[in-house]
N, C-alpha and C positions, 0 to 999 in steps of 0.2 A: 504493500500500500504506500502511496505517496506520503512523504513526510512533509507536513505543513507547518510553517512557522507562523506565529500568531499575527504578524503584520504583513504577510505575503498576499493576503486575499482582500480585495476591495471591490465591492459590488453590491448587487441587490438580488435577493432571492424572493420571488413572488410566490407566496404560499396561499393555498385555499384553506383558511383556518376552519377547523371543525367546530361543531357546537360543544358547549360546556367546557371550553378551554379559554384561558385568558390570552391576550396578545403577548403579554410578557412571558408566558410559559413557552410560547413559540420562539421568542427571542432567546430565551435562556438555553433552550435545546440546541439551537443553531450555534450560539456562542460556545457552548461546551464542545460540540462536535468539531467545529472548525478551530477551536482553541484561539479565537481572535480577541483583540483588545477591546473593541467597541461594537455594540449592536444596538440598533434602534428600529423603529418602524414608522411608516408614513400614515398615521391615522389609526387610533386605537379602536378595536371592535369589542363590544360588550361580549361577555362569555356566551350568552345565548345566541349571538349572531354568528353567521358563517360568511365565508367569501374572501375577497382579495385583501391580502395583508402584505404589502411590500416591506420586506425586512432588509434594512440597510446595514452593511458590514464594513467596519473600519472607516476608511476615508469617505465612503458613500454617505456616512452620517452628516457630512458637511452640507449636503443638499436636502436634508430632511425638511426644513421649513419650506423650501420651494415646492417639494413634492406634496406636502400637506395642503398647500394653497390651491392645488389643482382640484377642480370639481370632482365630487364622488357620485357614483350611481348605485342605486339600491333597488331591490324588489322585495316585497314582503306582504304582510297581511295585518290589518287591524281587526280585532275581535270587538264587536259592538254589543253592548248590553252588560259588560263586565269590566270593572276597573280594578287596578292593583296599586299598591303603595309605591311601586317603582315605575309605573306607567308601561311596564312590559310583562312578558310571560314569566319572568323569573320572580316576580313579587308575590305578595300576599293579597288575596282578594279582599277588597274593602267595600265594594258596592255591586249590586246586581239589579237588573231591571229588564222586564219583558219589552222587547222592541218590535215595532211593526215593520212590515216590508216597506211601507211608504216612508217611514222615518230613516231607514237605512238608505233608501234611494235618495232622499234629500241630502244625507251626509255625503254619499258618493258624488252627487252633483257638485256639492261645495268643494270637495277635495279635488275634483277634476279641473277646477278653476284656480287652484293655488299656483301662483306664479309671481315672481318678483320678490320684493322685500317682505320678509316674514318676521314678525316680532314673536319670539318664542319665550316661554317661561323656562328658565334653566331648571332641569329636574333636580330635586334634592338628592336623589340617589345618582350622583354623577361625580366624576373626578375633578370637576371645577372647584377651585380652591377659594376659601374665604379666610383671611388672616392666616394663610399658610396651611390650612387644614382642608382636605377634600370634603366636599359637602356630604358625601355618603357617610362619613364618620359622625357628623352631627345627626344625620337622619337615623342611623342605627342606634344612637343613644337617646333618640327622641328629644333632642335639644332643639327648641324653637328659636331660630335666629331671624325670623321674618322681619321684625321691627328694626333690627340693626343691619340686615343685609341690604335693605332698601332697593335702589334702582338696579343693583347688580342681579336682581332676581330675573331680569329679562335681558334679551339681547337680540339684535337685528341680524338676520342671516338672509341668504338669497336662495329661493327655490327657482331653479332654472327651468324645470319641467316636472310636472306631476301628472301621471296618467293612471286612471282607474281602469284596470284590466277587466275586472268583473266583480260581482258581489252576489251574495245569497242572503239567507235569513239570519246569518250570524257574522259573516266575514266580508271585508272589503279588501280585494287584492289589488296591489298597485305596483308601479315602478316610478322612480323619481331620480332627478339629478339635482344635487344641492351643493352649497358652498361649504367651505371650512367652518367648523363650529356648529353645524346643524345637528341637533338631536332629533332624529326621526320620531322617536317616541314622544317628543314634546308636542307633536301634531295630535296625539291622543288627548293631551290636555286641552288643546285648542278645540277639539271636537266636543269635549265635555263642557267647556266654557260657553260655546255657542249654541249647543243643542240641549244641554242639561241631560245628557245621556251618557252613561258610563262607557268607557272604551279603554283599550290598551293595545300596545303593539304585540302581536302574537308571534310573528316570525319576521326575520330580517336577514337578507343575504346581500352582501356588497358585491356588485358586479364590475365595478371599476374604482381604482384609487391610484393616485400618483401617476396617472397616465397609462396604467396597465389594466388590461381586461381579464375577465375571469378565465377565458380560454388559455391565457398565458400562465395561469397559476398552477403550481405543483400541488398535488394532493399531499396533505401533511404526512400521511403514512409512507410516502415515497422517501422521506428523509432518512428512513431506516436503512436505505441502500448504501449509506456511508458518505465519507468525505469526498471521494472522487466524483460521485454522482452530483453532489451539491456544487462543486467547482465547475463541472461540465455545464450545468444548467445556468450558473451565473453568466458564463460566457455566451451561451446560446440566447438567452433572453435579452442581453444588453448590448450585443454587438450592433453598432451603427444605428442607435436609437437617438432621436432628438425629441425632447419634450418641450413644448412651447408653453411658457407661463411668464409673460412679460419679458423676462430675460430667457434666452435659450439655454437649456442645459444639454450639453452634448456628452453623451456617454458612449465611448467608442469601444474600449475594452475594459474588462473588470480590473486590470492592474494599472490603468492609466487615468483613473478618476482624479 
């Protein structure tokens, strides 16, 4: 097997993150296998979500901010009639209501028109920090910081496109393209505020991030094939790629970033 020095490899592995795994777990496994100095990723996925996770290795971490700023695409489903404390399927049920077909149709129509600036309420179960502490730590301890958190409870993001693919008597299936900082599950809060109907994000799959699409992503299980396999795929994925995001980022070979 090829002997790898910890600073020899510089590039990006695009991983299809599986469900029930943190983005940082993926980072840690790659860092351990490649014995590299630095590893990061372009946009954290919640554990329940799956899909594109660009993992940046060594010098590639220098372009992390630029990759994060590139729009991200998702597909998923909202469950209507049930809400949770986290706004997603990982949370505890807090409200339930029988919903009619016409009510779901009205919500679907509203979602299909989402485009442009969107003022989202920052979920309390998120990694967003207040006074240096992630919000989810306050939420887990039932600490109410509402009065002192103030204007930071909301943020303006951009929804470039939102398409309702279909809906039935319980779910609305969608795909969307959004800007950096968008919490897709915050749209569930928007539904509840506007329609007074419980809702939560039931499933989420990221189909593009950092300029990379889902068809380019390696199944997480394939990483067990070893170091040589990882190195080979860093080269294949990133040869002769140019990502446009205000300033061009040119990635020619993994060892020349």
